[in-house]
Structures are given as C-alpha cells and as structure tokens.
C-alpha positions, 0 to 999 in steps of 0.5 A, a space after each residue: 742518606 735516603 738512598 742508604 736507608 732504602 738500601 739497608 731496609 732491603 737487607 734481611 727483611 725477607 728472613 723471619 725466624 720465630 723464637 720462643 718467648 725466652 729467647 734472648 733479645 737482640 737490642 740494637 745499640 744506637 742502631 746498627 752503629 757498627 756499620 753507620 753513624 750511631 743514632 741516625 735513621 740510616 743506622 736504625 733502618 739497618 738495625 731493623 733490617 738486620 733482625 733487631 728485636 729492640 732499637 735503642 734511643 738515647 734522649 736529650 733535650 734541646 733549648 726549646 724542649 724537644 727530645 732528640 735522639 743522641 748518645 750524650 747531652 753534648 754534640 762534640 764528638 758526633 757532629 760538626 758543631 764546632 765548625 758551625 757554631 764556634 761561639 756556643 762552646 762552654 768553658 769546658 770545651 763542650 757544645 751542649 744540646 740544651 744550648 741549641 734550638 732544634 732548628 739549629 740542631 737540624 743544620 748539623 751533620 752527623 759523623 762517626 764518633 771521634 776522639 778528643 784528638 780528632 781521630 775516628 774512634 773505630 777506624 774501620 767503621 763508616 768513614 768519618 765526614 762522608 755522606 750526609 747524616 742528620 739528628 732527629 727527634 724521638 717522635 720522628 724515630 718512633 714514627 719511623 720504627 712504627 711505620 716499618 712495623 706496619 709495612 713489614 708486619 713485624 713488631 720491633 720494640 723501642 728501648 729508650 734511655 733518659 740522659 742525665 735527668 738531674 742535669 736537665 732539671 738543674 737547667 730548668 727542663 724535666 726531661 722525664 716528663 717530656 719523654 713519658 709524654 712522647 712515649 704515651 702519645 705513641 702507645 707506650 704506657 704499659 708493661 706489655 707494650 714493646 718498650 723498655 725505659 732505662 736510666 743510670 739514675 736510680 732516683 729518677 727510675 724510682 720517680 717514674 715508678 712511684 711518683 708518676 705511677 708508670 707501668 712501663 718496663 724499667 731497666 736500671 743501668 749500672 756502671 759498678 756493683 749495685 744493690 740488686 735487691 733494691 733495684 728489684 723493688 722498682 725495675 724489671 731489669 738491670 743493665 750492667 756492663 759486660 765486664 760486670 758479668 765476670 763477677 761470679 755471683 752477679 747473674 745468680 743474684 739477678 736471677 734470685 731477684 727476678 730481674 732481666 739482665 741486658 748487658 752492654 755492649 757487644 762490639 766485634 771491634 772492641 771485645 770486652 775481655 782481652 784474648 777473647 774472640 767475638 764468638 767466645 764472648 757471645 758464647 760466654 754471654 748466652 751459654 754461660 751467663 745466660 743473659 736475657 738480651 744484649 746491646 749490640 753494635 752489630 745486630 746481624 752478628 748477635 742475631 745469627 748467634 742467637 739463632 744457634 741457641 736451642 
C-alpha cells in the first residue's frame, strides 16, 4: 500500500490553480474512491493529488472508544471480517465496528465495496481483494492530510461525518464528544478552520451547536425533503442527494435561507439520472443548480470541470 500512496501523491501535485472564494468546492467522497478502496489512506492520497479541496471522513467507534474512518457502523461489505472473525457476527448477519477493538480492526484487510451476494459493487473499479489496504483512525487521517499540507504548501480541508450518533449512545458511547475532542486536538474549532462537520441526525447537530456551543461549520445531511428554514437556525450548509436538486424550488429555498448546498455523490459509473452523461450531470449541478460544492468519487473529473467555470 505504501507504494500506491507514494505513486498517487505524484499525480497532479505540480498543478495548482487559484480560484475565487465562491468557486464550488471539490469534495472527495471517501477519498478518490472511484479509483481505490474507499476510506483507505491510498484513496485519500490520490484525492489529495487530484485536487480535492476537502477530503471526507466517515467516523464510527471501536469497542475501545477509538474513532476510525469507515463508511458505516459495520464492517461486512468492505473488509474480510467474516473470514477472520466469524464468531462476531450478530443476529442480523452484520459485523459491527463497535464489537471490535482497534487492534482487531487492524488485522482486517480492506477491499472494494461488495454487495450482499458477494459481487463487487462497481465492477470496473479497483479489483476486489487485490493488494493490501487497511482501516485507520480519525487521528491518523488528520495527521496524514495535515502532513501533506505542510509538505506541499496547500491547505486542504477535512469534511467529517458522525455516523449513527444515537445508535452509539444506545451502546454506551458518545461518538460526538469523542469526534469533537479529536477535531479540537488538531486545531479544528472555529468556523474559519478548514473543517466541515456533517450528520444525518438533526438532533445531534443541534446538540453540537447549542449544547456543546461548537463554532465549526455544520452541514445537515438529508435523504428526503426537510425544513430548510429550521436547518438554517443551527447549520451553515445542507447536503442533499443529487436527485433532490431536481425539485424545482430546492435551490431557491436553500439560497433564501443562506445555506451552502453540497450534494452527494458524483459517480461517473453511476450517474444520478438516466440518459444523462457525466458531463451533462456536472453541467446541471454547476451551471443550472449552481451548487456550492459536490461530493465526488472522481475528484479529478470534478476538478477539471470546476476549472472550466467562469
């Protein structure tokens, strides 16, 4: 994996473009996950090299309270956990991060996301179960990105998501307190810091804003329509699915509420709307909807498109 990380860092590092403050953000969705297994340091290195403005971290807690970077609260579809720890499967046939210590997590190998039937979810991406990739902690990823910022002279941000906070609390772990403490340790405390904090749980974001008095930029993730005016009372941004933008008044309502809009997820191998090419989708997002940023599995493609905008 070290060789892959070093190789991907060489890609495009020499190309630097200066944009105006209102240029849409290129947000690497789980890293450059269109090219390498998601949420691995190799994928984060490639995203950095491909011109991401922010790199995303989904966070879940281990049994020993360590926040790790993984897309969900369970391990099934991105690791070989079933082979190494068959006795840790719960009754719902899932292996939960919270049932493993970090030392146990480190023994697992990461692969491309798989379906329940055991097939690779995106067949033309990095071949499943090839090479060696590992999971890592939130602290390790932040140190990795900040280290690259120092060595390259850039200032790439982090975009952290708290996964299932209520579920974690029901299992005796306050993931939000732990994540906020890690972010603060590395200098992410205020609105001007290069950090967004996002969550699908509205009550938890309100807790962050009003109970913990956090000054970080908060983004409310949504899967369905939501009360945009209410969101504006505690968050700076909103994260809808791309399909939600086709509701004709969505962007108008978000703009009226002064919310930034960062939809998810651009995938060239899975465009959101049938009969629409990647270029047509990007044109809709950036020229018609005029979003403020986009989560992308292919940060090089979205980078190149953003550079064409005037």
